[in-house]
C-alpha positions as CSV (number, residue, x, y, z in Angstrom):
1,X,-3.4,-3.1,-1.7
2,X,-6.2,-3.0,0.8
3,X,-9.9,-4.2,-0.2
4,X,-12.4,-1.0,0.0
5,X,-14.5,-2.8,-2.7
6,X,-15.8,-6.1,-2.5
7,X,-15.9,-8.3,-6.0
8,X,-17.9,-10.9,-5.9
9,X,-17.1,-14.2,-8.0
10,X,-19.8,-13.7,-10.4
11,X,-18.6,-10.4,-11.2
12,X,-15.2,-11.4,-11.4
13,X,-16.2,-14.0,-13.9
14,X,-17.7,-11.8,-16.4
15,X,-14.7,-9.5,-15.9
16,X,-12.3,-11.6,-17.2
17,X,-14.3,-12.6,-20.4
18,X,-12.8,-9.0,-21.9
19,X,-9.3,-10.7,-21.5
20,X,-7.4,-13.8,-23.2
21,X,-6.7,-15.0,-19.5
22,X,-8.8,-18.4,-18.8
23,X,-11.4,-19.9,-16.2
24,X,-11.2,-18.6,-12.8
25,X,-10.4,-21.1,-10.6
26,X,-10.0,-18.7,-7.3
27,X,-9.3,-15.3,-5.8
28,X,-8.7,-13.6,-2.7
29,X,-8.3,-10.2,-1.2
30,X,-5.1,-8.4,-0.5
31,X,-5.2,-7.0,3.1
32,X,-1.7,-4.8,3.0
33,X,-0.8,-1.0,2.0
34,X,-4.2,1.9,1.8
35,X,-4.8,3.1,-1.5
36,X,-6.5,0.6,-4.0
37,X,-8.4,-2.7,-3.6
38,X,-6.3,-5.7,-4.6
39,X,-6.9,-9.2,-5.4
40,X,-4.8,-12.1,-6.0
41,X,-6.6,-13.8,-9.1
42,X,-6.0,-17.5,-10.3
43,X,-6.9,-19.0,-14.0
44,X,-6.4,-22.0,-15.7
45,X,-3.5,-20.1,-17.3
46,X,-2.4,-17.5,-15.2
47,X,-1.9,-16.2,-11.7
48,X,-2.3,-12.5,-11.7
49,X,-3.2,-9.4,-9.4
50,X,-6.6,-7.3,-9.7
51,X,-6.3,-3.8,-9.0
52,X,-9.5,-1.5,-8.5
53,X,-8.4,1.8,-8.4
54,X,-10.1,4.0,-5.7
55,X,-8.9,7.3,-6.3
56,X,-7.0,7.7,-9.8
57,X,-9.4,8.9,-12.8
58,X,-9.0,6.6,-16.0
59,X,-7.6,9.4,-17.4
60,X,-4.6,9.2,-15.3
61,X,-4.2,5.4,-15.0
62,X,-3.2,5.2,-18.8
63,X,0.7,6.5,-17.5
64,X,1.1,3.8,-14.8
65,X,0.0,1.1,-16.6
66,X,2.1,1.8,-19.8
67,X,5.4,2.4,-17.8
68,X,4.8,-1.0,-16.2
69,X,4.6,-2.4,-19.6
70,X,7.5,-0.3,-20.7
71,X,10.1,-1.3,-17.9
72,X,9.2,-5.0,-18.3
73,X,9.8,-4.5,-22.1
74,X,13.1,-3.1,-21.2
75,X,14.5,-6.0,-18.9
76,X,13.3,-4.2,-15.5
77,X,11.2,-6.6,-13.3
78,X,8.0,-5.2,-13.2
79,X,4.4,-6.5,-13.9
80,X,3.3,-6.5,-17.5
81,X,-0.3,-5.6,-17.5
82,X,-2.9,-7.9,-19.2
83,X,-4.2,-6.5,-22.2
84,X,-8.1,-6.7,-23.0
85,X,-9.1,-8.7,-26.1
86,X,-9.4,-5.0,-28.1
87,X,-5.8,-4.0,-26.4
88,X,-6.5,-1.9,-23.7
89,X,-4.7,-2.3,-20.3
90,X,-7.8,-0.6,-18.5
91,X,-11.3,-1.6,-17.9
92,X,-13.8,-1.2,-15.5
93,X,-15.3,-3.5,-12.9
94,X,-17.8,-2.6,-9.9
95,X,-18.0,0.8,-11.2
96,X,-14.3,1.4,-10.6
97,X,-11.5,1.6,-13.2
98,X,-9.7,-1.6,-12.8
99,X,-6.8,-3.6,-14.5
100,X,-4.9,-7.1,-14.5
101,X,-1.2,-7.5,-14.2
102,X,0.7,-10.8,-14.4
103,X,1.6,-11.6,-10.6
104,X,5.6,-11.8,-10.0
105,X,6.7,-14.6,-8.3
106,X,8.6,-14.1,-4.9
107,X,7.6,-12.5,-1.6
108,X,8.3,-9.1,0.1
109,X,11.1,-9.0,2.9
110,X,10.6,-7.8,6.4
111,X,14.0,-7.2,7.3
112,X,16.2,-6.8,4.3
113,X,20.1,-7.6,4.6
114,X,22.9,-5.2,3.7
115,X,23.1,-7.7,0.5
116,X,19.4,-7.3,-0.5
117,X,19.7,-3.4,0.0
118,X,22.9,-3.4,-2.7
119,X,20.5,-5.4,-4.8
120,X,17.7,-3.1,-4.7
121,X,19.8,-0.3,-5.4
122,X,21.1,-1.8,-8.4
123,X,17.6,-2.4,-9.6
124,X,16.3,0.8,-8.8
125,X,19.3,2.2,-10.8
126,X,18.4,0.2,-13.9
127,X,14.8,1.4,-13.6
128,X,15.8,5.1,-13.8
129,X,18.3,4.5,-16.5
130,X,15.1,2.6,-18.4
131,X,12.5,5.4,-17.6
132,X,14.1,8.7,-18.4
133,X,13.4,7.3,-22.2
134,X,9.9,6.8,-21.1
135,X,8.2,9.3,-23.5
136,X,5.0,10.0,-21.2
137,X,4.7,12.6,-18.5
138,X,3.0,12.8,-15.2
139,X,3.3,15.5,-12.4
140,X,4.3,14.4,-8.8
141,X,0.6,14.5,-6.8
142,X,2.5,14.3,-3.5
143,X,5.0,17.2,-4.0
144,X,5.3,20.5,-2.5
145,X,1.5,21.8,-3.4
146,X,0.2,18.6,-1.9
147,X,2.1,18.9,1.3
148,X,1.3,22.9,1.8
149,X,-2.3,21.5,1.1
150,X,-2.2,18.8,4.2
151,X,-0.3,21.7,6.4
152,X,-3.5,23.5,6.5
153,X,-5.6,19.9,6.6
154,X,-3.9,18.6,9.4
155,X,-3.2,21.9,11.4
156,X,-6.0,21.1,14.1
157,X,-4.3,17.9,14.6
158,X,-0.8,18.5,15.1
159,X,0.4,19.8,18.7
160,X,2.3,23.1,18.6
161,X,6.2,21.1,17.9
162,X,4.7,19.0,15.1
163,X,3.5,22.4,13.7
164,X,6.8,24.0,14.1
165,X,8.6,21.2,12.6
166,X,6.2,21.1,9.7
167,X,6.4,24.7,9.1
168,X,10.1,24.8,9.3
169,X,10.5,21.8,6.8
170,X,8.5,23.0,4.6
171,X,10.0,26.6,4.4
172,X,13.0,24.7,3.8
173,X,12.1,22.7,0.8
174,X,10.3,25.7,-0.9
175,X,13.9,27.6,-0.8
176,X,15.4,24.0,-2.4
177,X,13.4,22.8,-5.3
178,X,15.1,19.4,-7.0
179,X,13.8,20.9,-10.8
180,X,17.3,21.0,-11.9
181,X,18.2,17.9,-11.1
182,X,17.9,14.9,-13.4
183,X,14.4,13.6,-14.3
184,X,12.1,11.0,-15.5
185,X,9.7,8.7,-14.4
186,X,10.2,7.3,-10.8
187,X,8.8,4.8,-8.6
188,X,7.8,7.2,-5.9
189,X,7.4,4.4,-3.3
190,X,9.6,1.8,-3.1
191,X,9.1,0.2,0.2
192,X,9.9,-3.3,1.1
193,X,6.4,-4.5,0.4
194,X,6.8,-2.9,-3.0
195,X,9.9,-5.3,-3.9
196,X,10.0,-9.4,-4.5
197,X,12.6,-11.6,-3.4
198,X,12.7,-15.5,-4.1
199,X,15.8,-16.7,-1.9
200,X,17.9,-13.9,-2.5
201,X,17.1,-13.1,-5.9
202,X,14.8,-9.7,-7.0
203,X,12.2,-11.1,-8.9
204,X,9.9,-8.0,-9.2
205,X,8.9,-4.4,-8.6
206,X,5.3,-4.2,-7.9
207,X,3.0,-1.0,-7.1
208,X,3.8,1.5,-9.5
209,X,0.4,3.7,-8.8
210,X,2.5,6.6,-7.1
211,X,5.0,6.7,-10.1
212,X,5.3,10.6,-11.9
213,X,8.1,12.4,-13.2
214,X,10.5,13.9,-10.6
215,X,14.3,13.5,-9.5
216,X,15.7,10.4,-9.9
217,X,17.7,11.2,-6.5
218,X,14.7,11.8,-4.9
219,X,13.4,8.4,-5.7
220,X,16.7,6.9,-4.1
221,X,16.2,8.5,-1.0
222,X,12.5,7.4,-0.7
223,X,13.9,3.9,-1.1
224,X,16.6,4.0,1.5
225,X,14.4,5.6,4.2
226,X,12.4,2.8,4.3
227,X,15.0,-0.4,2.9
228,X,17.7,1.0,5.6
229,X,15.4,2.2,8.4
230,X,16.8,0.8,11.8
231,X,14.3,-0.5,14.7
232,X,14.7,3.0,16.5
233,X,13.6,4.4,12.6
234,X,17.2,6.3,12.3
235,X,19.2,4.5,9.4
236,X,21.6,1.6,9.4
237,X,24.6,2.5,8.3
238,X,25.6,-0.8,6.8
239,X,22.4,-1.1,5.0
240,X,22.2,2.3,3.9
241,X,25.8,2.2,2.3
242,X,25.3,-0.9,0.4
243,X,21.8,0.3,-1.0
244,X,24.1,3.4,-2.1
245,X,26.5,1.6,-3.4
246,X,24.6,-0.5,-5.6
247,X,22.6,2.4,-7.2
248,X,26.2,3.9,-7.9
249,X,27.4,1.1,-9.4
250,X,25.0,1.1,-12.1
251,X,23.9,4.7,-12.5
252,X,26.5,7.6,-11.0
253,X,25.0,10.7,-9.4
254,X,26.2,13.9,-10.6
255,X,27.3,17.0,-8.4
256,X,24.0,18.5,-8.2
257,X,22.3,15.3,-6.8
258,X,24.9,14.4,-4.5
259,X,25.0,18.0,-3.2
260,X,20.8,17.6,-2.9
261,X,20.8,14.3,-1.1
262,X,20.8,15.5,2.4
263,X,17.7,17.3,2.1
264,X,15.9,15.0,-0.3
265,X,16.1,12.7,2.6
266,X,14.3,15.2,4.4
267,X,11.7,15.7,1.8
268,X,11.0,12.0,1.3
269,X,10.6,11.5,5.5
270,X,8.5,14.6,5.2
271,X,6.3,13.4,2.4
272,X,5.5,10.0,4.1
273,X,5.1,11.6,7.5
274,X,2.4,13.9,6.4
275,X,0.4,11.0,3.8
276,X,0.5,8.9,7.2
277,X,-0.6,11.6,9.3
278,X,-3.6,12.3,6.8
279,X,-4.6,8.4,6.9
280,X,-5.0,8.6,10.8
281,X,-6.5,11.7,11.1
282,X,-9.1,10.6,7.9
283,X,-9.5,7.4,7.8
284,X,-11.2,5.7,4.9
285,X,-13.8,2.9,5.4
286,X,-12.5,-0.5,3.9
287,X,-13.3,-4.2,4.3
288,X,-9.6,-5.0,4.9
289,X,-7.9,-1.8,5.8
290,X,-5.0,-0.3,7.9
291,X,-3.0,2.8,8.7
292,X,0.7,2.9,9.2
293,X,2.1,4.5,12.6
294,X,3.4,8.3,11.0
295,X,5.7,8.9,14.0
296,X,8.2,6.5,12.1
297,X,8.9,9.0,9.5
298,X,8.6,12.1,12.3
299,X,11.7,10.5,14.1
300,X,13.5,9.6,10.7
301,X,12.9,13.2,9.8
302,X,14.8,14.4,13.1
303,X,17.5,11.9,12.6
304,X,18.2,13.5,9.2
305,X,18.0,16.9,10.3
306,X,20.4,15.7,13.3
307,X,23.1,14.0,10.7
308,X,23.0,15.8,7.5
309,X,26.5,14.5,6.4
310,X,25.2,10.8,6.7
311,X,25.1,10.6,2.9
312,X,28.8,11.4,2.6
313,X,29.7,8.4,3.8
314,X,27.2,6.1,2.6
315,X,28.5,7.6,-1.0
316,X,32.5,7.2,0.0
317,X,33.4,3.4,-1.2
């Protein structure tokens, strides 16, 4: 959600004419995240979020926008895209694919309580129950082939211990694929900054631009790894138990998913360690950008390796 592409007022005013969105009143760049350009846009009719897609091609963006609309129409709190006057969710601004979505109320919480984590677990399970019926398909772009590519790209930027850790983890994940687990459209990046709360009520899930078809239990692991991470980058037992119990109350795991969870937590930690390493070693130019610390997820990966039975405690009632 950084600003890589600057949008000027006259450009935005002209862009809005494609939509039944009203008259522009104000707009401002959002300086968070690291993938796309985002602005808050206020008209006399709506409060919106404008996204300019910096890396995705137009032919793959339909999946994300259609999924957002599908979920919103199935009572999952996601931002519904605003269609153009000819019915398309996707347009072009400043030479980049662009979309407007209705801005949801609430704000992200940096230090979630166990109660908030349980709520996220419940809503994520509802997301998965609904998204299993979503008819479109998108292959994950941060799965094992990508991780193996990063292994080569980052080779000269890792010390011997990190290279050994990466080699061992990738070999393990290759031996234990997750293709046999229940699958459907997942969020893929359900971190704290992608969930909005108003007081203690969850009001929105945002930023679905890593969504793809993958194992539901992997998506749960991604969420717990962020929402329940402790200050020392292990996992807080009370929050992890609360999120797991919230999820299970809405969508129980089958035996294969339960057995796979320890490695799924490691796969999720590995994915974000590598992506943050890439962003740190190969930064992209942007007006308002920042890179996140990859060491947090390296430490979390080591934590999961040292405590492989933790998921049994969180599943226990």
